[in-house]
N, C-alpha and C positions, 0 to 999 in steps of 0.2 A: 211439245212443238207440233201443233196441229197445222194442217195445210191452210186452214182458213186464216191463220195469223200471218200469212206470208206477206211479202212486200210487193208482189206483182199482181195487178188486177186487170180485168178485161179492158177498162178504160185506158190503161197504159198501152195495151196492145193496139187499141183503135187509134190512139194519137201517135204512136210510134216513139213516144218519149221513153228514155231509159233512166230510171232513178239513179241517183248518185250511189245509193246502197249497192246496186248491182255491180258497179265498178269497184267498190270497196271489197265486196265479196269475191270478185274475180281476182283481185290482187292476192287475197288469201289463198285461193285455189292455185294461183301461180306459184306461190311460195311452197305449197304442199307438193306440187309436181317437181319443183326444183329439188327438194329434199328426197323425193321419191327416186329421182334419177341419180342423185349423189350416192344414195345407198346402193342402188342397182349397179351403177357404172364404175364405182371405185375399184372394183375387181380388175379393171383394165390396167391401171398403172401399177397395181400390186402383182400382176400376173407372173412376171419373171421371178420375183422373190418367192411367191407361193410355189411356183414350179420347182425352184431349187430346194426350198425347205421341206416340201412334202413329197418330192420325187415324182412329179406328175409329167405328163406329155402335153403337147399342144392340143391334141384331141381331148384330153382330160380337161384342160382349161376351157376349151370351147363348150364342153358338156356342163361344167360348173356355171359358167356365165350364162349360157343359153338354155340348154335342155332342162337341167335340174330346176331352174327358176321358171322357165316358160311353161312347162306342162302343168304345173300346179297353179300358176298364174292364170292360165287359160281356163282350166277346169273349174276352179273356184270362182272365176269371173262370171261363170254362167249362173249359179245359184245366187251369188252376191248381186249380179245384175238384176235378177228377178226380185231380190229383196229390196234393192234400191228403187224398184218400181212400186213397192207397196209400203215401205217403212220410211222412217226419217232418214233422209240421205246424209244430213250433217252428222247425226249420231253414228251412223254406219261408217262414215269416212273417218271420224275420230277414233273409233275402235280399231279399224284397219291400220291406221297410221301408228297407233301405239304398238300393235303387233309387229309390223314390219321393222319398226325402229328397235324394238327389243331383240328381234332375231338378227338384225345387222350387228348390234353390239355383241351378241353371243358369238357371231362369226369370229370375233377377235380372240376367242378362246379355243378355236379349232386346232387340233393337233394332227389330224389326218384328212385326206381328201373326202372320206365318207362323212365325217362330222361337219366339214365345211359344206358338203352337199346338202346335208340335213338342214343346216341353218339357211341355206339358199332357198330350200323348199318353203320354209317358214316365211322368208321375205316375200316369196312369190304369192303365197296365200294372202298375206296382209296387203300387199300392193294391188291385189285384184279388186279391192274396194274402190280404189282411187278414181279411175276413169269412168266406170258406170255411174258413180255418184256425181262426179264433176260434170260430165257431159249432160246428164239429165238436169242438173241445177242450172247450168249455163243456158240450156234451151228454154228454161222457165224464167230466166232473168233478162234475156235479150231477144229482140224480135228477129224474124227471118232475115231482114236486110243487114243485120250486124252479126249474125250468128257465126259465120265463118271467121270474121275478124276476132270475135270473142274467144272462139275455140282456138284460134291461132295464138292469141295472147296466152291462154292457158297452156297450150302445147309448147310454147316457147320455153316453158320450164323444163321440158325434156332436154333441150340442148344446153340451156344455161346450167342445169344440174350436171349434165355429162361433162361439160367443161370444168365446172367447179370441182368435180370429183377428182380430176387430175391435179388441179392446183392444190386442193386440200390434202389429197393423198401424198403428193410429192413433198409438201412441206412437213407433214407429220413424220413421214418415214425418214427424211433427211435429218430433221432435228432430233428425233428419237435416237437414231443411230449415232448422231454426234454426241448426245448426252450420255449414252451407255454403249460405247464402242466395244467393250469387252464383256458385255452381259451384265447381270445384276440389276436389270430394269425392274420396275414394279410388276409384281405378279409373274415375273419371268417372261414378259411379253417382248416380242421383237417388233420392228417398225410396222410391218404390214398388219399385225394384229392390233396395235395401238390405233392405226388408222380406222379400222372398223369401229372401234369404240368411240373415236372422236366424232364420227358422223352419225352414229346410231342414237346417242343420248339426246341430242337436241330435238329429235322428232317427238319425244314424249312431251316436251313443253308445247310444241306447236299443236299437238293433238288437243290440248286443253283449249287453245284459242279457237279451234274449229268448232267446238261445242257452243261457242257464243253466236254462231251464225244462225239467222232466222230461216226457216224453211219456206220457200216460195210455193205458190199455188201451181200445181201441175196443169199445164195446158192453157193457162190464162192468156199467154201471148197469142195463141191461136184462136182464142174465144171459145175453147172447148175444155173448160175446167174438169179435171178428173180427180176423184177421191183416191186416197190410198186404199190398199186392200184391207179387208176387215181382219184377216188373220195372216199377216205377212210371214210370220215365222213358221206357220204350218206349210205355207207354200215353199219356203226356203228348205224345210226338212224334206219335202217331197222332191225338190230339185236335187238335193244332195243324194237321196236314194237312187235317183235316176242316173247319176254320173259316177258313183263310187262302186266298183265291183266288190263283192258279188251281188250287192243289193240291186244292181241293174237288172239281174235276172228276175228278181221278185217283181219289179216294176213292169218288166216286159210280160211276165206271166199273167199279171192282173189285166193286161189289155187283150189277152187271148193267146191261143196256140200259135197262130201265124207270127205275131210279133216276137214271141219267145224263140221260135225256130230261126227267124231272121237274125235275132240278137246272138244266138249261139253260133250261127254260121259266120257272122262277122267276127266274133271272138276267135274262132278257129283260124280263119284266114289271116287275121292280123297277127295272131300268135306265131303262125307258121312263117309269115314274112319277117317278123322280128327275130326269130331263131335263125333263119337263113342269113339275113343281112348282118346280124350280130356276129355270127360265126365267120362270115366272109371278111368282115372288117376288124375282127378281134375287139369290138367295142359293143358287147351285148347290152350294157346299161343304156346306151344311147337309144337303141332301137326298141328295147322293152319299155322304156319310158314313153317314147313316141307312140308305140302301138297301144299302150294303155290310154294315153290321151286321145288318140283317134277313136278307140272303142268307146270311151266314155262320152265323147262328143256325139258319136253316132247314136248311142243309147239315149242320150238326152234329147237329141233332135226328134227321134221317133216318139218319145214321150211328150214333147212339146206339141207335136202334131195332134195328139189325142187330147191333151189337157187345155191347150190354148190355140185353137185353130186359126183365129185371126192373126195372132203374132207370128205363127208359123208361115202363114200365107204371105205376110208382109215382109218376111225376111228370107227364109230358106227357099220359098217358092217364087220369089221375085228375082228374075235373072239380072236385072240392073243392080240390085243390092248385092247379090252374090258376086258379080263381076267386079264391083267396087272393092269388096273385101279381098278378092284375089289379086287385083291390081296393086292395091296398097300393100298386100303381103309381100309382093316382089320388091317394092320400094323399101320395105322394112328389112327384107333379106339382105339387100345390098347395104342399107344404112347401118344395121346392127353389126354387120361384118366389119366395115371400115371404122366405125366408132370404137369397137372393142379392140381390134388388132392394130390400130394406128400407133398407139404408145409402145406396145411390145416390139413392133416392127422397127420404129425409130430408135428405140433403145438398143436393139441388136445391130441394126444396120449402120446407124450414124453415131452411135456411142453417146447419146444424150443421157444426162443424169436425171434423177427424179424431178428436181426443181425445174430444170430446163423443159422437161416433158410437160409439166403443168403450165409453164409460161408460154411455150412455143406451140404446143398442140392444144392444151386444155382451154386457154383463154381465147385463142382465135376460133376454136370449134364452138365455144359458147356464143361468141359474137356472130359467127356465120350461121349457126342454127337459129339464133334469135332473129336475125335479119331475114333469114329464109322463111321461117314460119309466119312471121308477121307480114312480110311482103307477099307470101303465098296466099294468106288469108285475105289480105286487102285486094289482091288481084282477082281472087276467086269470087269475091262479092261483086266486084265491078263487072267481070265477065258474065256472071250469072244474070245480071240485069240486062245484058245484051243478047245472050245466047241461052237457049233452054238447057244446054249441058255445059254451061260456061265453067263451072267449078271443076269439072272433070278434065278440062284442058290444062289446068294447073297440075293435076296429077300426072299428066303426060310429060310435063317438064321434069317432075321428080323421077320419072322412069328413065328417060332418054339422056338427059344432060350429064348425069354422073358417069356414064360409060367412058367417054374419052378422058374425063378427069382421073378416074381410077386407073385406067391404063397408063396414063402419063405418070401419075404419082408413084406407082409401084413398079415402074420400069426404069425410072431415072436414078442416076447416081448422085444427083445434086440434092443435098439436104434442104436447101432453100426452096427448090421447086417442089419437093415433097410437101413441105409445110404449106406452101401456097395451095397445092391441090387438096390438102386436108381441109383447109378452110373452105374452098369452093365446093367440095363434095358435101360437106355438112350443110352449106347453104342450099344446094340443089335438092338433096333428099328431104330436107326439112320443109321445103315449100309445099309438099304434097299433103302433109298431115291435116292441117285445118280444112283444106278443100275437100279431101276424101271423107273426113269425119262429118262435116256439115252436109255433104251430099247424101251420105248414108242416113243421117238423122232425119233429113227431110222426107224420106220415103216411108217413115213409120208414124204412127199416132203417138201423142204425148205419153200415154201410159206404157208404151212399148220401148221407150228410149233406153232404159237401163239394159234391157235384154239385147236390143239392137247394138248397143255399144259393146257388150260382152262378145257378141258374134263378130263384130267388126275387128275386135282385137284377137279373136281366135286365129284369123289368118296371119296377123302380124306376129303372133307368138308361136303358133304351131308350125308355121312355115318359116317366117322371118327369123325369129329369135332361136327357136329350137334347132334349126338346121343351118342357118347362115354362119355363125361363129364356129360351130362344130365342123361343118364341111371345109371351111378354110383351114382349120387346124389339122384336120385329117389329111388333106392334100399336102399341107406343110410337112407332116411326118413322112408321107410317101416320097415327096420330091426333095426334101431338105431345104425348101424355099418357102418362107411364109408369104412373100410377095406373089408367088405363083398361086398359092392357096387363095389369096384375096381376089386375084384377077379371075380365077376359074369361076367364082361365084357369079360373074356377070352373065354366065350362060343362061340364067333364068329370066333375064330381062325380056327377050322376045315373047315369052309366054304371058308376061304381065301386060305388054302392049296389046296383045290379042284380046285379053280379058277386058282391058280398058276400052278398046274400040267397040266391043259389044255393049259395054255399059253406056258409052256416049250415045249410041244409037237407040237404046231402049229407055234411057233415063226420062226423057220428056213425057212419054206416055205413062210410065210408072208413077211419076210425080202427080200428074193431073188426075189419075184414076185411083189414087190411094184411098180416098174415102169410099168410093164405090166398091173397090175390091175388098176392103176390110168389112164393109157391110155384107157383101156377098158371102164372106167367110163366117159371118155370125156376130160381128161387132155391133154393139148398140152405140150409135153416135149421138152425143148430146151437145147442145150449143148453149152459149151463155145467155 
């Protein structure tokens, strides 16, 4: 699959035409993302059953859903994002999908919280291939004027998959329990274990379909075609060494004494923080995982500065880019919290059974997320044509609008009002994704998109996913109220608004100067 055999050419970029093949490929990417989030989110509807069978707490459940998955998803997203910038993105996506589907199926054989956590780690590593590959492919299949819309279509798979996970999980558990009410099921599995198997196996089939996609030419839409790397796997190996302790020390030492000392100092500070916070909360695993992730990201960013100065300059050293990442991280913090805990909360508070949860929460959430992300992408593209920072105004909607909805939904005693709020909050939080993704992609050059995507999702995972569900579960254990735990997470919203306001102010200049700044950092710009 060479890049020269792709479907997008410079004349397409000039005319603005979008080939039918681009839409066909986008539909496949949408299906991939649907299954991605079915496999990730199904833990939500199974949470109460897993808690009872494995003897876990709400904080443990938040750790399983968020931290155990998120840290490895974020960390491996970095080298896999770099690999997506140099190797065949369609092949990489197929391999990753096969891995996460296998690990989801293996979750069905878990007998302890530790084994389930290990499987979740594997799911995180496999799913880390999805968005770097997909975002890069979409940016090469669609022109700037339609990019937020296309990314919105792809991102809709997140919310459709999340909703379907509740429907599928509820149906599997209920029917499995009805078929074997007194045990004796195949392989000795209970309902929640069968649900993992049911959603894991289909991904192996879809992975084969992904291999049929043709690789587009990188950068052709901008008229700056870029070749893949000559030795992408060598670059991947270097990236892995830069993020996996203790190899991070070797990479730092190769750059000199000062980088090594800074690396060691960061390790000591983060280890001390993890020990203190883990002791205070009696949840050491949560903070050791997060500290490891933070240390690995810091080590990698220092290595990126040395190995690829232009990419470092266009991402970590660009305030507009960093602030977009932080602002969307807060959207994700709230979004992941409510999407995970809505089903366990409704089951405990209103007494819904599994099928009702799928129909009354899962289906509306899928619709709300789908409408929100498509509407947000469409609105972002329209506003961008009128305002220099138009896309970021849609991110502001995703930050502010969910606040009164969450407060209402988790304080009401009306099941109907809670369901309405669950639908609306999914619509509101989902509206920001396509806009934030397109805005961040527009600030980097084509060859940097996989890496930029990995950094974009670092915030969403290390802040949003690793802390949001866990923090709500931890507060739930302290207060005895899951609703209080969810509401408490809104405290982070003002910080997201501040970051977004900085991004809105700095975005126009960052976008207009991107070629000059990359050239100043050492990038060689070529045109068609």
